[in-house]
C-alpha positions in Angstrom: 130.8 152.6 106.7 130.3 149.1 105.6 128.8 145.7 105.9 130.6 142.6 105.5 128.2 139.5 104.3 129.3 135.8 104.0 127.8 133.1 101.6 128.9 129.7 102.0 127.9 128.1 98.8 128.3 124.5 98.4 131.2 124.5 95.3 132.1 128.8 95.9 132.8 130.4 99.4 132.2 134.5 98.8 132.5 137.4 100.9 130.9 140.7 99.4 130.9 144.3 101.3 128.4 146.7 101.0 128.4 150.3 101.5 125.6 152.5 103.2 123.8 152.6 99.8 123.3 148.8 99.5 126.0 148.7 97.0 128.3 145.9 96.2 132.3 147.4 96.8 134.5 144.2 97.2 133.8 140.6 96.4 136.1 137.8 97.1 135.8 133.9 96.5 137.3 130.8 97.0 136.4 127.3 95.2 135.9 124.6 97.7 135.7 120.9 97.2 132.8 118.4 97.4 134.2 114.7 98.4 132.7 112.0 96.9 134.2 109.0 98.1 131.4 106.4 97.3 128.8 106.9 94.1 125.7 109.1 95.4 127.6 110.6 98.4 128.3 114.6 98.6 130.9 115.6 101.5 132.9 118.3 102.9 135.5 118.8 105.2 134.0 121.5 107.6 137.4 122.8 108.4 138.2 123.3 104.7 134.9 125.7 104.8 136.2 127.7 107.4 139.6 128.0 106.2 137.9 129.4 102.7 135.7 131.6 105.2 138.8 132.9 106.8 140.9 133.7 103.1 137.9 135.2 101.5 136.9 137.7 104.7 140.9 138.6 104.6 140.9 139.2 100.9 137.7 141.3 100.6 138.8 143.3 103.9 142.3 144.2 102.2 140.5 146.1 99.6 138.5 148.5 101.9 139.4 152.0 103.3 135.8 152.1 105.3 135.8 150.1 109.1 133.0 147.4 108.9 130.5 147.7 111.6 128.4 144.6 110.9 128.5 140.7 109.4 125.6 138.8 108.4 126.1 135.6 106.7 124.1 133.0 104.4 124.8 129.2 103.9 123.9 126.2 101.9 121.0 124.3 103.9 120.4 120.9 104.9 122.9 118.2 105.7 124.2 117.0 108.6 127.5 118.8 110.0 128.0 116.7 113.2 130.3 118.1 116.1 131.5 116.7 119.5 131.4 118.2 122.6 134.2 120.6 121.9 132.5 121.4 119.1 134.8 119.8 116.9 133.9 117.9 113.8 133.0 114.1 114.1 133.4 113.5 110.5 132.9 115.4 107.1 130.0 117.3 106.8 127.2 115.5 104.8 125.4 117.9 102.5 122.2 118.5 101.1 122.7 116.6 97.9 123.9 113.2 99.4 122.3 110.7 98.0 123.0 107.6 100.3 119.8 107.5 102.0 117.9 106.6 98.8 116.6 103.4 99.9 115.3 104.7 103.3 113.5 107.3 101.5 111.6 104.9 99.0 111.0 102.9 102.2 109.3 105.7 103.9 107.4 106.9 100.5 106.4 103.5 100.2 104.7 103.2 104.3 103.3 106.9 103.9 105.6 108.3 106.7 106.5 111.3 104.1 102.9 112.0 103.2 102.1 111.8 107.0 105.0 114.1 108.1 104.3 116.5 105.3 100.7 116.9 106.5 102.4 118.3 109.6 104.7 120.8 108.6 104.4 121.3 104.6 107.9 119.9 103.6 108.7 116.7 102.0 112.1 114.8 102.8 114.6 114.6 100.7 117.7 111.9 100.6 119.8 115.1 102.3 117.9 116.3 105.1 118.8 115.7 108.4 116.2 112.8 108.9 117.3 110.5 106.1 120.7 111.0 107.2 120.3 110.1 111.0 118.7 107.3 109.6 121.5 106.2 107.6 124.2 106.7 109.9 122.2 104.9 112.5 122.1 101.7 110.4 125.8 102.3 109.1 127.7 104.3 111.1 126.4 104.3 114.5 129.7 105.3 116.2 129.5 108.5 114.2 126.3 109.6 115.9 127.6 108.2 119.8 130.4 110.6 119.2 128.3 113.5 117.9 126.5 115.8 120.3 124.9 118.4 117.9 123.9 118.2 114.2 124.6 121.6 112.9 124.0 123.0 109.3 126.8 125.2 107.0 125.2 128.2 108.9 125.3 126.7 112.2 128.5 125.6 111.9 129.9 129.3 110.9 127.7 130.9 113.6 129.8 128.3 116.2 132.8 129.4 114.7 132.2 133.2 114.6 130.4 133.7 118.0 130.7 129.9 120.0 126.6 129.5 120.2 125.5 126.4 118.8 122.3 126.9 117.4 120.1 127.2 114.2 117.7 129.6 112.6 114.3 128.7 111.9 114.5 128.5 108.0 117.2 125.9 108.4 114.8 123.9 111.1 112.0 124.1 108.6 112.6 120.9 107.2 112.0 118.3 108.4 111.1 118.4 112.0 109.7 121.9 112.6 106.4 122.7 114.2 105.5 126.0 112.5 103.2 126.9 115.3 105.4 127.1 118.1 108.7 127.6 116.3 110.6 124.3 117.7 110.9 121.2 116.8 107.7 118.5 116.6 107.8 115.5 118.3 105.3 113.8 116.5 107.3 114.4 113.1 110.3 112.7 115.1 108.5 110.0 116.1 106.9 109.2 112.5 110.6 108.9 111.4 111.8 106.6 114.2 114.3 109.1 115.3 113.0 110.3 118.9 116.4 108.8 120.1 118.5 111.6 118.5 116.4 114.8 119.7 119.4 115.3 121.3 121.1 115.9 118.4 119.0 118.7 117.2 120.5 122.6 118.0 118.5 125.2 119.9 116.4 126.9 117.4 116.6 130.8 117.3 113.7 133.1 116.4 113.9 135.9 114.0 114.7 138.2 116.9 117.5 136.2 118.5 120.0 135.3 115.5 122.6 138.0 116.5 125.8 137.6 118.8 129.3 139.0 119.0 132.0 137.9 117.4 134.9 135.9 119.7 138.0 137.1 120.2 139.4 133.9 118.4 137.4 134.5 115.2 138.2 138.2 115.3 141.8 137.6 115.4 141.8 135.0 112.8 139.2 137.2 110.5 141.1 140.7 110.9 137.7 142.0 112.4 137.4 144.2 115.1 136.7 142.4 118.5 132.9 142.8 119.5 131.5 143.1 116.1 127.9 141.8 115.9 127.6 138.8 113.6 123.9 138.0 112.0 122.7 134.6 111.2 120.7 135.2 108.2 118.2 132.5 106.4 119.7 129.8 104.4 120.8 130.4 101.0 117.4 130.1 98.9 115.6 132.2 101.7 118.2 134.9 101.5 118.2 135.2 97.8 114.5 135.6 98.1 114.8 138.4 100.4 117.8 139.7 98.2 115.5 140.3 95.0 113.0 141.4 97.2 110.3 139.1 97.7 109.1 139.2 101.1 105.5 140.3 101.0 102.5 137.8 100.7 102.2 136.6 96.7 105.5 138.0 95.8 107.4 135.2 93.9 111.0 134.4 92.8 112.7 131.5 90.8 116.4 131.1 91.1 118.0 129.9 87.5 121.0 128.2 89.3 122.1 124.7 90.0 118.5 124.4 91.2 115.2 126.1 89.5 114.3 127.4 93.2 110.9 128.7 92.6 109.4 130.6 95.9 106.2 132.0 96.9 105.5 133.9 100.4 102.3 133.0 101.9 100.9 133.7 105.3 100.3 130.4 106.3 102.0 126.8 105.8 100.4 124.7 102.5 99.8 121.1 103.7 97.2 120.0 101.2 97.2 118.6 97.8 100.1 115.9 96.9 103.5 116.5 98.9 105.8 118.5 97.1 108.5 121.1 98.0 109.2 122.6 101.1 107.7 125.3 103.6 110.2 127.7 105.0 109.5 129.8 108.0 110.4 133.0 106.9 109.4 135.7 109.3 108.3 133.9 112.9 104.8 132.8 112.5 103.7 135.5 110.3 105.4 134.4 106.9 106.1 131.4 105.2 108.1 130.8 102.2 107.0 127.9 100.2 109.6 126.6 98.2 110.2 124.5 95.3 114.2 123.5 94.9 114.6 121.1 92.0 117.7 118.3 91.7 117.7 119.8 88.0 119.1 123.0 86.6 122.1 124.4 85.3 123.9 121.6 85.3 121.5 120.4 82.7 122.2 123.1 80.3 126.0 122.7 80.7 125.3 118.8 79.8 123.1 120.1 76.5 126.1 122.1 75.6 128.7 119.5 75.8 126.5 117.1 73.8 126.1 119.2 71.2 129.7 119.8 71.0 129.1 123.7 72.3 131.5 125.5 74.6 128.8 125.8 77.4 125.5 127.6 78.3 126.1 130.6 76.3 126.3 129.0 73.2 123.8 126.9 74.2 121.4 129.6 74.5 122.4 131.3 71.0 121.4 128.1 69.2 118.6 127.5 71.1 116.9 130.5 70.2 116.9 130.2 66.7 114.2 127.6 66.9 110.6 128.3 67.6 108.7 128.0 70.4 107.8 124.3 71.0 111.0 123.0 69.2 109.0 121.8 66.3 107.3 119.2 68.3 110.5 118.2 70.3 109.9 117.7 74.1 112.5 117.7 76.6 112.2 116.1 80.1 115.1 117.6 82.1 115.3 115.1 84.7 119.2 114.6 84.7 120.3 114.2 88.1 121.4 110.6 89.2 119.6 111.5 92.5 116.3 111.8 90.4 113.7 114.8 91.6 112.9 116.3 94.7 110.4 119.2 93.5 107.8 119.9 92.5 107.2 116.2 93.0 109.6 113.2 94.5 110.8 110.5 92.4 114.6 109.3 93.4 114.2 107.3 90.0 113.4 110.3 87.7 115.5 110.5 84.4 115.3 112.6 81.5 114.3 112.3 77.8 113.6 113.4 74.3 110.2 112.6 73.1 109.3 112.9 69.4 112.6 113.4 67.6 112.7 112.5 64.2 115.2 113.1 61.3 113.7 116.7 60.7 114.8 118.3 64.2 118.2 120.1 64.2 120.7 121.0 66.9 118.8 124.2 67.4 115.7 122.3 68.1 117.3 120.2 70.9 118.5 122.9 72.4 115.4 125.0 72.4 113.7 121.8 74.0 116.2 121.8 77.1 115.2 125.6 77.4 111.5 125.1 76.8 111.7 121.7 79.5 113.2 123.7 82.2 110.7 126.8 81.6 107.8 124.3 82.1 109.6 122.8 85.6 109.0 126.7 86.6 105.5 126.4 85.4 105.0 122.9 87.3 106.4 124.5 90.7 104.0 127.7 90.3 100.8 125.3 89.8 102.3 123.1 92.8 102.0 126.1 95.0 98.6 127.0 93.8 99.0 130.9 94.8 98.1 133.5 92.6 100.8 136.0 91.8 101.4 139.1 89.4 105.1 139.2 88.9 108.0 136.4 88.7 111.6 137.7 89.8 114.0 136.0 88.2 117.6 135.3 89.6 120.6 133.7 89.3 123.1 132.8 86.5 120.4 132.0 84.4 118.8 135.3 84.5 121.3 136.9 82.6 119.8 135.5 79.5 117.2 138.3 78.1 115.7 135.8 75.9 115.2 133.0 78.6 113.7 135.4 81.2 111.3 136.5 78.2 110.8 132.7 77.4 109.9 132.0 81.0 107.4 134.9 81.0 105.3 133.1 78.1 105.9 129.6 79.3 104.2 130.7 83.0 101.9 133.2 81.6 103.5 135.6 84.4 105.4 139.0 83.9 109.4 138.4 84.5 111.7 140.8 86.3 115.5 140.4 86.6 117.0 142.2 89.7 119.9 145.0 89.4 122.0 143.0 91.9 124.5 140.3 91.4 125.1 138.3 94.8 121.6 138.4 95.7 122.3 135.7 98.5 124.8 138.1 100.1 122.1 141.0 99.5 119.6 139.0 101.6 122.1 138.3 104.1 122.8 142.3 104.0 119.2 143.3 104.3 118.7 140.9 107.0 121.4 142.2 109.1 120.2 145.9 109.0 116.8 144.4 110.3 118.4 142.5 113.0 120.8 145.1 114.1 118.1 147.8 114.3 119.4 149.7 111.2 115.9 149.2 109.4 112.5 148.5 111.0 111.2 145.6 108.7 112.4 143.8 105.9 109.6 145.5 103.8 111.5 148.8 104.6 114.9 147.4 103.7 113.6 146.1 100.4 112.0 149.0 99.4 115.1 151.2 99.9 117.8 148.7 98.7 116.3 146.3 96.0 116.8 147.4 92.6 114.7 145.9 89.9 116.6 146.2 86.5 114.5 144.4 83.6 110.9 143.3 83.3 109.2 140.9 80.3 105.6 140.8 79.7 104.0 137.5 78.5 103.1 137.3 74.9 99.7 136.4 74.7 99.9 134.2 71.6 102.9 132.5 73.0 101.8 132.0 76.4 98.3 130.3 75.1 100.5 128.0 73.2 102.7 127.0 76.3 99.5 126.5 78.2 98.9 123.6 75.7 102.4 122.5 75.6 102.2 122.3 79.5 99.9 119.9 79.4 101.7 117.8 76.7 104.8 118.1 79.1 102.5 116.6 82.1 101.6 113.8 79.4 104.7 112.6 78.5 106.0 112.6 82.2 103.4 110.5 83.3 104.3 108.0 80.1 107.8 107.8 81.7 107.3 107.1 85.1 104.9 104.6 84.1 107.7 103.0 82.0 109.9 103.1 85.0 112.3 106.3 83.9 114.9 103.9 83.1 116.2 102.5 79.3 117.6 99.6 78.0 120.3 96.9 79.3 123.0 98.6 80.9 126.4 96.9 79.6 128.3 95.6 82.6 131.4 94.3 80.5 132.6 90.8 81.6 130.2 90.9 84.6 127.2 90.9 82.1 124.1 93.4 81.7 121.1 94.0 83.5 118.0 93.5 81.2 115.4 96.2 80.9 112.8 95.0 78.4 111.2 97.9 75.9 108.1 98.7 76.1 106.3 97.4 73.1 104.9 99.5 70.0 101.5 100.9 70.7 99.4 99.6 67.1 98.1 103.2 65.1 100.4 105.4 66.8 102.8 107.7 64.7 106.2 106.4 65.5 108.6 108.8 67.1 112.1 108.2 68.7 112.9 108.9 72.4 115.8 109.5 73.6 117.3 109.6 77.1 117.4 106.8 79.8 114.0 105.8 79.2 113.2 102.8 76.5 112.5 103.9 73.1 108.8 103.3 71.7 106.7 104.6 69.5 104.5 107.6 71.1 101.2 109.6 70.2 102.1 113.1 69.4 99.8 115.8 70.1 98.8 118.2 67.8 99.4 121.4 70.1 102.9 120.3 69.8 103.2 119.5 66.2 104.7 122.0 63.8 102.2 122.9 61.4 104.7 123.7 58.3 106.7 121.9 55.8 109.9 120.2 57.0 112.6 123.0 56.4 116.0 123.0 55.0 117.6 122.7 58.3 117.5 118.8 57.6 118.8 116.0 59.5 119.3 116.5 63.7 122.8 117.2 63.7 122.7 119.5 60.4 124.6 122.6 61.2 123.8 126.0 60.3 125.4 126.6 57.4 123.4 123.4 56.2 126.5 120.9 56.4 126.6 117.9 58.6 128.0 117.8 62.0 128.5 115.0 64.3 128.7 116.0 68.1 132.0 115.2 69.6 132.1 112.5 72.2 132.7 112.8 76.0 136.3 114.1 76.2 136.8 115.6 72.3 134.2 118.4 72.1 135.6 121.4 70.4 135.0 123.7 73.1 136.1 123.2 76.9 134.5 120.3 78.2 132.6 120.5 81.6 134.5 119.6 84.7 135.4 116.2 85.2 135.6 116.1 89.3 132.1 115.2 89.6 131.4 118.4 91.2 127.5 119.9 91.1 128.1 123.4 90.5 125.8 124.8 93.5 124.7 128.5 94.1 122.4 131.2 92.4 125.0 132.4 89.8 126.1 128.5 89.0 125.2 129.0 85.2 127.2 132.0 83.9 128.6 134.7 86.4 127.0 138.3 86.2 128.6 141.0 84.8 131.6 142.2 86.5 132.8 138.7 87.9 135.1 136.5 86.7 133.7 132.8 86.8 133.7 131.1 84.1 130.7 129.3 82.4 129.9 126.0 83.8 132.1 122.9 82.6 134.9 125.4 82.6 137.7 125.3 85.3 139.3 128.3 85.9 142.8 128.7 86.2 142.9 129.8 89.6 140.1 128.9 92.2 140.1 132.0 93.8 139.0 135.8 92.1 138.7 139.2 93.9 136.4 141.5 92.3 135.8 145.3 93.5 134.0 148.0 92.3 130.5 148.2 90.9 129.5 145.8 88.3 129.4 146.3 84.6 125.7 146.6 82.9 124.7 143.8 81.1 124.4 144.5 77.1 121.4 145.3 75.9 119.7 142.4 74.1 122.3 140.0 75.5 121.5 136.3 75.3 124.3 135.4 78.3 123.1 132.2 80.4 
């Protein structure tokens, strides 16, 4: 008999079936749209999400011969999926990536509210969390709140449609309101944000043992499933992915190399000390906490770099990058390209990216390498913020398909890395959770030991690890300079409306001049010895010299030789956002499929040894 799992991502819904050995035997996917009616907004049609679930479930069931005995699901977290007393949406879902509440977040940060809330439950608010969205709606759309009776998440919406139960699980409730000691909402945190009047919108928090219910006759009819099947609500996607890669015990850690570079470490207690950063997710009642650092910058940075350098996509970017040496001949990249800034392991809505130390000696390969180095140092930065010793970092998501990047991350963090053998790891985590909640397995530890399979591993090279330790200090130094400069660059052209002037930072006498490319002022900066190449300039020549020695000019946006990034403004979200794992049919970032729906059945083909797919 089989287990049906559902993974409700931001731009892709997946239904995955596992056999009794924990092997994926069928997968169906359906793309969904992120609506952006105004700059910074990110919304979804809640009924469209449910319809995509129905479609993928029916598709995947048509490929099966064995009956399904259990349904377990995971979904994107945060946001506000508001419904009325009949369980109907009062408007589109506001997503985790929505940035409309940025001004409120800045005010809370200035007033010390964010710090005070972090000291209570260990989670730092970002713009897409319910508290920020409630505050924005109260000021700009109070009628929406008045018509709503419950604020769900994507998982809560799916649980309501499947079982008729209005609830959330502890992982989704963790940020920003949960009291980890009681497993319920903290009234003092509600008071801190001035949101006590909206306690009525918060759904019941279900503990680890309570998140199972029977499917309703209506849902079973729509999905084509037998009546009375048990349905399990697993933790939301990043926590389910951690389970799917076998990170279930204290001290274990993983990093998701997808749209978000999310580093997660299992702990036994909530860490509220140090500079506020990241979130603490209830992972197993009061016994386990997942310390997570979900960044706003990940795979989209690779897609941007590939397009900017005139490449077809991230795989080609990786092939180019690893022709350069560690440190990219002294070129540093701060990878904060999200228009919403950054949220982990530090919070700054104004954060912007930049190249530091650029000169005519640098090549396209150096620029590509600097991008991979910068993203890898973000993972090191998250591990440093976690302040927890680990012995292995398990890697997953589309980026983990690259052997070269997995090896680089081992060097950049100084920690051995390993890659899982499965592809749909969020769904795999839902599968494991379903087995435990249904009683088929006694614990998450036993389920992970039995069903999680690691495929490859990498040890840090001692010399390179020492080099990246020094480079990390340079990375922090450049970031400090960028923050002090206000991140943003020069004047912004407004056409006939004029322009906004942002003065450049003056030159510092006596410092070697190097260019800074990005959205920060171009000004001379000191170059630290640990980041400089020690040899003479090679024959590669100017920054845009091709590998055959000819000069090339990257095409302007819209004229790339390879397929351009998607122009719909939709961020690619999920653990497989960089590139599909072996055996799937998803395109690289920036390449639109000819059909928004794929169905894959049977075992996944193995990754070719030594491949550098990203």
